[in-house]
N, C-alpha and C positions, 0 to 999 in steps of 0.2 A: 504494500500500500504506500502511496506517495503522501507522506504526512503533510508536506508543505501546502498541498492544495486544500487542506481542511483548516488551516490556521488563518486567523485574521490579525490585522495590524494592532488593534486595540488590546487583544489578549497578550501579544508579545510586548507591547509597550508597558503594560501593567506588570508583566513578569520582570522586566528590567527594573522597574521602580522598586519592586519587592526585593530583588536581588541586591539592590544598592542600599536597602534599608535594613535595620536590625529587627524590626517587627512588622507585622501586617498593619498595625495601627499607624506606624510612621508612614508606610507606603500609602495607606488610604488617605492620609492628610494631604499628600503631595498630588494625588490624582482626583481628589475631591469625590471619593466614593466611600461608602461605609465599609467597615472592616469585614463584615460578613459577605458583602458583595465581592470584595477583592479576594477573599479566601475561596469563594465559590468559583471565581474566574480561574484561579490557579489550579483548582481541582479539575475544572473543565479542560484546561490546557494539558494537565498531566494525563487525563484520560485519552486525549487526542494523540499525545506523544507516545503513550504506553510506557511511561517511566515516571518514577518519583523524582521531583525536581528540588524539593526542599526537605531538610530535616527540621521538624517543628518541635518546639518546646513551649511551655506556657509563657516564656519570657522572650524568646527570640526565634529566628529562622536562620538557617544556613543552607547553602547550596549543596546538593549531592554532586557526585562526579558527572552524572548526566546533566544536571542543572548547569554546571560549569561549562560543559560543551555547548549547550544551547545558548547560554549567555554570550559566549564568544561568537557564535554563529549569528545571533541576532544583532549584536553590535556591528559586525562586519556588514550585515545586510542593510542596517540602517544607514551606515556610512555610504554605501553604494546608492541607496535611494536619495539621500541628501545631495550627493554629487550629481546624480542625474537630474534632480530638480533644479540645482544651480545652473547646470548647463542649459536646461530648458528655459529658465528665466532669462539667462543671458541671450539666448536666441530670440526670445520674444522682445526683450529690451531693444535689440538691434533692429527689430522690425517695426515695433509700435511704441518705442520708448519716448520719453520726454526729458529734455535737458533745459536747465535754467542757467544762464550765464550772466554774471554781474560784470558790467563794463563801464569804464568812463565814457561819457558821451562822445568825445572825439574819437576814441578807439572804436566805438560802436559804429561811427560814421565812416571810418577809413579802413581799419584793419579787419573788422569782422565780415563785411559783405563778401569779399572774395573767398574768405575762409569758409563761410557758411555755404556759398555756392558750390564749392568743391565737395564739401561734406554731403550736401543734399544730393549730389549726383550719384553717390554711393548708397545713401540711406534716405531715400525720399519720404519714408513714412514716419520718420522721427520728428516730433514737434519740438521746436526750440523757442524758448522765451528769453529775450534779451532785456535785462533791466539796466537802464542807464542811471548810474549812481555816483555819488562823491566817493573819494577814497575811503573815508571812515564808514560809509554805508556799504561799500563793497566788502570790507572786512567783516562787518557785523552780519551781513547776509550769508556769508560763507560759514562763519562760526555758528550761526543759528540754523544752518541747514536749509535756508531759503534758496540758496544758489549752489549749484554743484561746484563751480569754480569761478574765478574772476580773471579779468584781463585789465591791467591797469598799472599804475606806478607801484614801486616797492612799498609794501605796507609798513606802518610803524609797529603794528602788532607782531611781536616776536613769536607768537604761537602759530602763525601762518607761514607756509613755505612760499618761496618766490623763485621762479625759474625765468631768467631773462629771455625775451623773444627778440627785442630790437632796442635800439637807442633812437629816441625821437628828438631831433634838433629843434631848438626854439628859435624863432625868427620874428622879425618885426615888419609889419606892412606900414610903410612910412609915406605920408603925403609928401610929394616933391617940394612943396612950399617950405617944409621944415628941413629938408636936406637936398639941396639942388646939386646938379652935376651927376655924372655917372658914378655909381658906387655899388659895391657888392656886400659891404659889411657896415655895421654900426655898433659902436661900443655901448655898454650899459650906461656909462657916464653920459654919453651923448643923449641917450634916450631920456635920462633924468632931467635934461634941460628942455624937453619939449613935452606937450601933453601926451599922456599915454592912455591907452584903452586896454583894460585888463579883465580877465575872467574873475569871477567872484572869489571871495576868500575861502570858500569851501573846497576849491579845486586844488589839485596837487601842483599845478603849474604856478599858481599864486604863491604857494609856500616856497617853491624852488626859487622864484624870483626874489622873494623877500630875503631868503637866506643869502643869496648871491650879493644882493645889494648891501646887506648888513656887513658881510665879510669884506667888502671893498669900500665901506664908508660912504655909500651912496643912498640918497633918499629918493625912492621911486614910488611916488604917490599917484594913483590913477586919477584921471579927470573923470572918466566914465568907467563903470563896471557893468558886466552882464554875465549871465550864466550860459549864454549861447554864443559860440564863436562866430556864427554868421552875422549876428547883430554887430559885433565889433568890426567885422570886415566892412559892413555897410557904413558904419560910422567913419571908418578910415577913408572909404571912398568919397565921403562928404567932407573930407579934410578936417575932421574934428580932432584927430590925434593919430598917434602910431599904435596900431593894434599888435599886441605881443601874443603870439600864438605858436603852437607846434607846426612844424614844416608840412605835415601831412594835410593840414586843413587850409593851407594857403592856396588861393586861387591859381589855377594853371595859367590863366591870362588875366593878370591884374588890370584894374581900371587904369586908364592912361594918366590919372592924377596921382597914382601911388606907385611905390616900388617895394618889392619883397627883398629884405636885407637880412643876411645872417648876423646874429648877435655875437660879438666877440668881446674879449676882455671883461668878463670871462665868456668862453664858449659854453653853452648850456646844452647838454645832451643827456637828459634823464632816461634811465632804463624803463622800459615797459615790459611786463612779464606776465606769466601765468601764476595765479595766486590760488593756493589750495589749503585745506585743513589736513594736516598729517593724521588727525584722529578719525577722519571719515573717508572710507574707500569710495571711489567713484563708481557709478553704475557702468556697465559695459559700454553703453552708448556715450556717456559723458567721457569715459576714458578714451574712446576712439577720437572724439572731437579734440580733447586735450592733446593727444598724441599728434594729431594732424597739425595743430597750431605750432607745436614744437618743431615739427618737421618742415613746415612751410616758411617759418620766419627765423631770423637769427638776430644776434645782438649787434648789428651794424647800423642799418638805417631802414626806414620804412619803405621807401619807394623801390630800392633794389630788391628787397625781399618780396614785395608784391609782384615784381616783374620776373621773378625767378621762374624758370620753366617747370612745368608740372612733372 
């Protein structure tokens, strides 16, 4: 007779609980069944097996040699089942999974679109939610489990890991009336002498600018602030001041009244990277997207990485 065809998962699960406990009472508390029900289930299992599985006393239970053999077999079987279920879940996640990415707004507008387009070509059924957040919000969303991972500047939170993807140079979109003649660069000190247009204080770029200004004894107070880079670009086009922004967001064809200049003395190239929580494993789908981002970009500059052949 094939014993395995007559056994059910619940009986075997309860058998393991009893084997790991010192009494039926302890086991019944773990599986939320009465002691008499658990005892009856073990007797039913013994009848189906055709062997005694426990030595019983009034105070304790102990496995018989046959019980030891069954316990090892059941544990091995449960591990196989769990492994198969994990593989099944991973397959389903890669077909119909969902990923949430926390990103700085500028990276969401520049780095993510080509990355997501390539990912979608291989995994069209996976839903992806992109949350555009400030650096502190990115860190909190990852730690709280609201986002699978983040893409943005290096976090101040030391509990999060950071893998560099690229270095994003900071530039200035300067109206020609403030700096006439052909030029390719402008120093931070020169910028401090003209009206500047800067992103809001909650952004990483604002913090980077402030630290650089403090280190060089420069006062860099914005005339206008905005949370949107495009707003600053429009203001610069109207000659309200010099917009200080990452290179990736600079217009390919600036308005004739402005010029895009590299900032020097000091040159600012803050790293942008993949942010994760070491305490939380990524889902198979999120792990694929994270791996693709590490493969597609490097720690040089944004545009060469985006132009890299597939």
